[in-house]
N, C-alpha and C positions, 0 to 999 in steps of 0.2 A: 378533471374527473375524478382523481384521488380524494380531492377535498370534499366533492359531492358525495362520494362513496363513504367517506367518514362521517359526514354529518347525517346521512339518511339511514346509515346502518345504526348509528347511536339512537337516532330518532325512533326506529323500528323497535330496538330493544327497550326503549323507555316507555313508548306508548302502546306497544303490542297492536291489538286489532281494533282499538277504540276508533269510532268514526271521526273523520277529520273535522267535521263540522261542530263536534262536541268538544274540541280543544278550544280552551279559553286562553287569553293573555296571560293570566296567572300561571297556567300550565306551561306556557311557553317561557315565561321568565323562570320558572323553577328549572325547566330542562336546560336552557342556556347557561343558567348560573352553575348548574352541576358539570356540564361539560367544558366550561371555560374557566373553572376555578384555578386561579394560579396564572392564567394566561395574560399576554400583554393585550392592550386594548386594542390592537390592530388585529389580533386573532379573534377577539370577541366581535369586533365589527365584521370580520369576514365570515364567521360562522352564523351570525344574525343574517346577513345580506343572502347567503346561501339558503338559509331556511326560509326566508321571505320569498326568494325567487321560486322555491318549489311550490309554496302555497300560490303564488301567482299563476304558476303553470296550470295548477289545478282549476283555478277560476277561468283562465283563458280557454283551456282545452277541454275541460270536461263539464264544470258547473259554473255557469255565469253568476249565479246567486250566491257562490261561496264567499264568506268574508274572511279575508286574510287575518289571522290573530296577531300577525307581526305588525299590522298596519295601525299603530297606535303611536302618538306622540311621545308618550312615557317610554315605550320600548326603544324607539329610534333615538331618543335622547340618551338612555342608558347605554346603548350599544354603538353610538357613533363613535367615529374615529378620534383619536387623540390628536390635539394640536401639534404639528411637527416641532421639534426642537429648532431653534434658530441656527442656521449654519455657521460654523466657526470659519473665520476669515483670519489666516495669520499673516502678518506684515513681513515684508521683503527682509528685514534685518533679522527677524526670527528665523526664517527659513534659510538664510544664508548661514547663520550661526550653526544651525542643525547640520547643514552639508559640511561646513568647515570642520566641525567637531568629529564628523564620522570618519574614521582614519582607514577603515577597511576599503579598499578599491572598489570591490565589487558592489558592496553596499552603498558607497558614496555615489557610484555612477548609476545605480538603480534609482536613488533619490533625486538625482539630477534629471534623469529621463522624465519622471513624474512631475518634478517641480519646474523645470525649464521647458520641456517639450509637451507638457500637458497630457502625458500618456496615462492610460489606466494601468493598474498593477498586473492585470492578466495579459495586456498587450506587451508589456515589458518581459514577462516571463516567457513569452512565446517567440521573442526575437531570435533571429538566426543571423549569422553573418551574410548570407545571401540577401537578407531584406535591407542591408544598408547599402545606399547609393550617395556617396559624398555626404552632404548634409541632410539627405532625404532618408527616412526610415518608412518602408512599405509594411503597412499593417495588413496582413491577410486574414480573411474571414473575420471581418470586424463586427463589432456589436450591432452596427446599422443593418447588417445583412448584405451589404454591398460585397463585391468580390474583393476589393482592396480598398485601402485609403492611405493617405500619405500624411507623415509628421514631419515638420521642418525643424531641424535642431539648431541651437546656437553654434557657430563654428568650433569653440572651444570644447564643448560637449561632444560634438561629433568627432573631434580629434582624439579625445580621451577614450571614447568608445573603440574606435578603429585600433588605438594602441593596445587596449585591453584584449582585444580579439587576437592581436598579433602576438602579444606577450604569452598569452595562454594557449596559443597554437590551437584555437577553436576552428574546427572544420566548418565549410560552408553550410551544411545541413545540420549542424548541432546547435543545441539550445545555448545561447550565450550565458544565461543565467539558470542553470539546471536546479532549480530549488522549487518547493512547493508554494502554493498560495498562503498556507498557514505560515511557513517560514519567512515568506516575504512581509507579511503583516507583522511578525514579531520583529523584524529588522526595523521597520518603520516605527513600531510602538517604542523600541529601545533607543532610536534616534530622537524621538520626542523627549524621552525621559532625560536626554543629556541637557536639555534646557527647561525641564519640569513642566512640560506639556503633554496632554493626552493627544497624540497624533495618529491619523490613520491615512492609509494610501490615497483616499479620495480627497483628503484635506490638501495634499500637494498639488493634485490636479486642479483643484478649486483655486489655489493659490496662484497657478500659472494663469488662469483666466482672469483673475482678479487683478493681479499685477499689471497684466497687459492693459486691461481696461482702463485702470486708473493712470497708467502711464500715457494715455491718450490714443491707444490702438482703437480703431473703428470698431463698433460692435460687430458688424459683419465679418471682420477678420478674426475676432476673438471666437465668433460662433463657428464659422466655416472652416477656418484654418487650424486654430489651436485645439478647440474642442470637438469639432467635426460634428456638430449638432446638425439635425434635419431642419430646425426651425429656431428663429431668434428667441421665442418665448422660453424655450427651455434654457437657453443661455443666461437670459435675465434672471430666471430663478436660481441659476447656479451662482451669480454674482452676489447675491445677498443684499443686504441693506447697507446704505451709505451713511455713515455716522455724521453728525453735525460738524465735527472737526474737519473731517474729509471734504464735506460740501462746501465749508467756508474757505478750505485751502484752494479749491478749485476755482471758486468764485474769484478770489484774489489773484489767481493765476491768469484767469480770462481777462480781468479789468485793471491789473497792475496795482 
């Protein structure tokens, strides 16, 4: 609603009381260029889509003969979404080195929960001791909208997590990692700087899934257990492309 309010208020200020049928594609180009100057391509695409939807509403609800000025190949091409950047996939040795070089216990543990457990950074920050059940971590109010989800941790990571809770005398209903999301992103970024790479929290979650998949873990387990996705197609997009070297290595493994 806020996006629609922004675009329609700008539209009203720009065009005033002009008849909608008098607005040309050139007028639309001038308007969109003005309100998206300096914006990312995704923002330009969104503004164009909202404006086109408004004109379609006029056509469907008020005037069937109305011609949508956004409905032209040139404008659609100009304001189409940018191609997504290829996902970064970091190999296990790189991630292991990042974790090994991180000396701060809290920071290292957070990195492990993302890289070994496939947890989202927001899930890590919400963790409380009452959510830990041996090697299981209960994610309350997860992104999926479910009441709860379960993360399974490697034994060593689970042991270090419980030890950290004991040593810091963290109460059952207190946050284990009481820092902000912005601070967590900085921790991950600095960890990546240790090995001269640009690292984001989601890169670690993606690594957990990719490493499991390439180690032979069935896709269904990667999807339902590690990433906790609703469908396999989402997981397949997560895993990125397989390099030629990786493909040949697996063929050799399969056929000796």
